[in-house]
N, C-alpha and C positions, 0 to 999 in steps of 0.2 A: 599983157595980167602976170604978174608972179603969183605963185597958189601962197592964201592967205599962213598956211601951215612950216611950209621949210622957204616958201621964196624960190621954187624950181617954175620953169614956166607953167601958168598956167591951163587944161585943156579942161575943167569943168567951171566954166562960167552960169551963173545966174544970177536972181536979186538977193540971195543973201550970203551966200560962196563963190572963191575964187580956189582952186585947188588943179592939181596937179592930180597925173591920172595915178599915181602910189596912192597918194593922200586921198583921194575919194573914195579907193577898190578900202581900204583899211577901214574910212569909215563905214560905208555905205553901199559896198558888196554882199551881197549873201548869195546859198548856193546851198537847193535843196537834195538831205544823203540819208533817202528813207524818209519821208514823209517830217525830215526834220529841218525847219531851214535857222545856215546857222551863219558866223560869218569865214567868209573866203580864207581868212587868215585861222582860224581858231577847224573849220575844216585842213586846210591842209595841216595844222600841227599834230589832227587824230589821222590822218592817212599816213604821216610822216611816224609815228607815232605803233600804229600795226606793222608796219615795215619794221620796224626795231631800224628807224632812223634820227629816232630826238633825239632833235640832244643832254647830252648826259650831263648828271652834275658834276661839273667845275672841267668842261669841256672848254677848252676857244671857241672863238666862230670857225679859224683859223683849221685845226684843229675839226669839228665839225664839219665842217666841207668836205677836208680830205676824204674824210670817213665816206660821205656822203657822191664822193666821184669815184671812188674804187666801186661801190654798189653798184653806182650807173655803168661805170665800163666793161663791167663783169659780169651786168646785165645783158640776158637772150634780147631784151630790147633791143638796147644798144647793137647785138652784135652783128643783129640784122637790117639798122638800119645802116650800119657800112661795109655792108657784104656789098661791092660794086664799087664804092669810091675811094680803092684806094690805087 
């Protein structure tokens, strides 16, 4: 079975829809942050903006991804994760 929206392999199937994991998440998944329910996509956007990693006006997706990659590889979390893996 394929996703009703994009044609990928459907993972969420019932009488109303057949959706892949990505389309299901975009449509139905929510997260509660400080007592407020919001869509996962909106929560991610909000968090990226708080970290000053939101996509800037006129910025290409490739440049945005590159900026996020630089931030991530310079973060203390990345460095801690990579300790002992070299």
